[in-house]
Structure formats: C-alpha cells, structure tokens
N, C-alpha and C positions, 0 to 999 in steps of 0.2 A: 575255383576252389568253392565249391559248396562252402553256405553257412549254416549254420543254426535257423530251422524259421525258429521264430521271435511268437510269442504265446499272445493272442487279440482276439478282440470280441469274435471276427471271425472264424479264425479258427480254432475257438471254446468252441465254436456253434456247430462248427461242420463234422467236433469231433462226436459232439454230443447228438449228435443225427448219428453219425455211423452206429458208435453203440446202442443208440435205439433200435437200430437196426441188425444190428450183431446179437444182442439180445430176441428179437423179431426171429432170427433164423436159428438159432436154437431150440426157441419154445417153436416152432415150424419142424423141429428135425427131430424132437423127443418122442413124439409116438414113431417116428419111424425107428430110430434108436432102441428104442423098445420092445420092438418084433425083430429084431433083424438078429439070427444065432449066431452065437461067439464069434464062431466061424466065418459070419464076412462083415467082421465089424472090422476085419484090419485094412478089407478092400471096401467099406464107405467111410473110413475116416477121413481118408485124404478131398472127400468129397466133405465134408464137413470142415475142415480143416481149410479150404478153401478160402469158406466165403471169409475167416475169420483174413487171412492173407491180406486178400484181394480189400476189404474193407482197412485195414491198417497200411496196404500201403509197402507191402510187403517185399521186394525185388530179389529173386534166389537167381544165382548162378554157379555151376559146379563146374569144378574141375579134374578130372581124373575118373577110372571107372570100379562100378561095385562090382566085386568081387563075386563068381559064379556059383564059387562053394555052398556047400550046407552038411551042414548048418552052423550058419552065420553071424555073430558077431559084432557091430558095427562099435567102433567104441569114439569117445569127444570132447573137446572142451564143452562148457555151458557158459551162458552168458545172461541169457531169458529165460522168461516163458516161452519166446516166441520162436523155439526150436520144437517147441513141443509141437508144434503146427507148421514149421518147414521139413522136418523130416521125415515126414510120414506121408505128405506129399511128395518128397523126392525119391525116397528108397521104397515108397510101400511096405513099410515093417509099423514094429511096432514098436514099446517100447516096456526095458527092465525098473523098477520107480521105490521110491522109499516108504517104505510100508503104510506112511502118515497121512501120505497123499491119498489111500480107500477112503478112510474117512471127510474128504473134504465135498463139503456141502455141493449136491448134484456132478462135480468135478470129480468124483470117486467112482461112482456108477457109471456116467458117461467113458471113464478110461478102464473099466474094468467089460465093456460090454466094446470097444476096442481092443481087447487084446493086452492090454496092461499088464505087466507079473509084477507084482507087491512082492520087496522083499525086506524082511525085519531086520534091519542089520546093527539091533542088540548081540554081542556075543555070545552072550547065551543063549539067542536063537540059530547061530551056525549052520548049525548040520542042518533044522528045516530047511534054511534059507537054499542051503547047496541042494538041497534033491530038490523043491521047488523049482528053481532057476535051468539046473541041468533037466530037467525034466523037457521043459518050459523049450529049451534051446531048442533039444536035438528031436522033438516030434514038430516044430513049425518049420512048413517051406519057403519061410519070408524071416529077412533081414532083424533080431532085434537090438535095438540101440540101450547103449547103458555112458549114463554120464560117468564114470569113475572117479569124480573129482568128492562124487557125494554132494555135490552146492552149486549153485551159480556164483561167478568172479566179476567183480569187475571192468573183465579184457584189461588188464593189465600184465597177465603170466597164466598161466595155468596151473594149477596145484599140484601138490603130490597123487597120486593115485592108489586110490586106499587096496590093497593086496588082497582085501579078504571078500573083494567082489569078486576077484577072480580065480577062488577055489575052486571053483566046478570047471577054470581051463586046463589045470593040470590034470597028464594022463587025458585029456580025452581028444577027439579030433573034430573039436569044433574046432575053425577058424578065426581068427581075430581080427580084422579092418580095423586101424589106426584112420582118425580122419581129425583136421584141424580147420577150424571155422572160425569166421571174424568178419563182425559189422565193418559196414562203409558206409560213406550217403550215397544215393540214388545216382549221383553221376560216376561214383566209381571211387572220388575220392576221401582222403583219412580223415579219420574224427581221431583229434586227439584225445587223453587218454580222462582228463579232469572230464569231459565231453560224454564223453564213454560210460561215462560213471555218472557223469550226475544226470545225463536222460535218456540213454538208450537202456546201460544194467540192471541188473534188476537180484541185490544181493543184498545184503545183514551186513553193516560195518564192521560188525565183530568178529566177524568170520576175516577178515581178510588182513592177510598179513603181509601183502606191500602194494605201493599205488594209492592212485588217490580214493578217499569218501565220496560218497556223493553227500552231495549238501539232504537233501530231499528224499527220503526212504518213503516208497510208495508200496503199494496192495499188489497183488498180480494183477487184476483187473485196475488199480490203477493205473499200474504202468499201462496194460493195454489201452483203456483213455490217453495216454499220454503220448506213445507213440502214431495215435489217433493224429490226434491235435502235433503235431511235428512235423506230417505229413510221410514217415515210414520211414525206412534207409535201406541197404543194403544186404544181405544174407551170401556171401561166401564158402562154398564150401569147398575144398580139396581131400580128394580121397589118397593114400598110403596103400604103397604094396604089404597087403599081411606079411608080418613079419615070421622065420621060423621061429615055433616057441620053441619045440620037442623040448624032453630033458630039461629045460625049467619051471622052479619053482613059483606060487601064487608072486612073492615078492619082487624074481625075476623078471614077469612078466611084466608085472604094474609096472616095472621103472623100464624096461625095455618100451612101450607103449607110451610111457609120458612119455620119456625122452625124445619120441619121434614128433609126440602132438607137438612138445611143446615149442622145439628145435623150428618146424614148420610155423608153427601161429607168430609166433617170439622174428620169424624171419619175411613174414608175409603182412602182420597189420599193418608197420608203418610204413612199406612201400607206396612210392606213390606209384 
C-alpha cells in the first residue's frame, strides 16, 4: 500500500522547479491561445492541460464509455481543481462553470477561450442562465461537463445536486450521462478520508456537511504546488449509462443523477 510522500527539501525543490516550468508553459502558450478562434479553443485545451497533468504527476484511468448522443452533458462529483485539467484531456469537451470564475485573473480569460460557459446561479438571473446554457449545449458537438454539487468536496461523500442547474434539461433532447470520479494513490491503493481532505481535496471547510475537515486550506495554485510536491495521484473515472429522464422535472432529474453518482462513488472510493 502506498504511503503519503513526506515533505522535505528535495520534494519541495522539485515541486518548485515543476511549478516554474508550468508557468513558463503558460506564458509560452498565451500568444497561441490569444490567436485561437473560440471554436478551436476546445480542441487546444487538452494540449494546454496535458502539461499541467504531466508536471503534477496525475495518472488517469477511465472505465465505461462516453455516450455518442449529442447534445450531451456529463455530470460528475467534484473534489479538486485537477478535474478542470483531467476531464478535457479525457473527453475533449468543455465546462459549465459558475459566473464568478469568469473574473478570475488569467484563468477566466483562458477558460472563455476554451469554450467554458459561465452561468450566474443567482435565482434572479435563472431565466437568462437557462437560455445561455441551453443554447450552448444544443449547438456544440462536444460534451459539456457540469459539477452539479456547485462546489468541491472533501471526498467523503457526494453533496446533493442543485436542481436549478437542470432547468434546461426538462422537456429537452439533451442526453445527460452521470460519472463517478474518485482519487487513489498512483499505485491504485486507497487514500483514507482524512488524508484525502488534508492533502488531495480542495474545498472550503465551512461548506462541508460531513466527513473530515482539512487542517490547512490552500489556494487553487497552492493546491497545485502541494500536489506537485506529493508526486501526484490517480484519477479514476467511471462512466455510467445515461438514465431515462423523460417526463421528470428538474428536482427529480437532480435527485436521480445524484443517487447514481453517489452510490457508485461510495462503492468505489474505499474499494481495495
């Protein structure tokens, strides 16, 4: 069984070198991204994200098959910022993200070039958000990925899915495919819940309803550096068959999908 890599001067120095290399790659690619038409940004995103995954030591294993149906939305649980790099490389798709992310320095601009759709989740803007998402999902040929929990978690459980995010699925021809994603050490062994919360997850302690809290909360880039120091981890993805959602309202759709993702996640996360 793998053990957590201990922090020492050698691992810290190695992570610092990788972190600098990552930013060098970002700077080198910014002119390319700036010149890319929006429709090509999604195709280039896996190239951009590949560098981050390699430098961070992220290994990916996929079980199951992505649906051929279009329009297609994939819904998944969410543990850390690394899903933003992992999923585009695996599925060649883009994301539906919260509106606040659009204003993040550099990240928001890059995300927009990569075809990310930003949604204002405030109830007063629900109608406009519905129109934006529905138009985007129905016109693109690649899968759009959504994190219906609305935030990252500590990996101990899957939070309830926000039903408002499924307004545009009601009475539509959009296929929704659930996906359960969990983390392991790179040798495939289980990461216990406290270690997962302390070192591999990226979340706000105040928003957690269950399970362990992390001892040290890090920024997004602080989390990237920390994972580089630890030497990475494995992301294991399990695609589930799209359930029949015809005739369901948004609350039923959210509950059905959350049940599938949660049950599969809880089954797999501690399985040796």
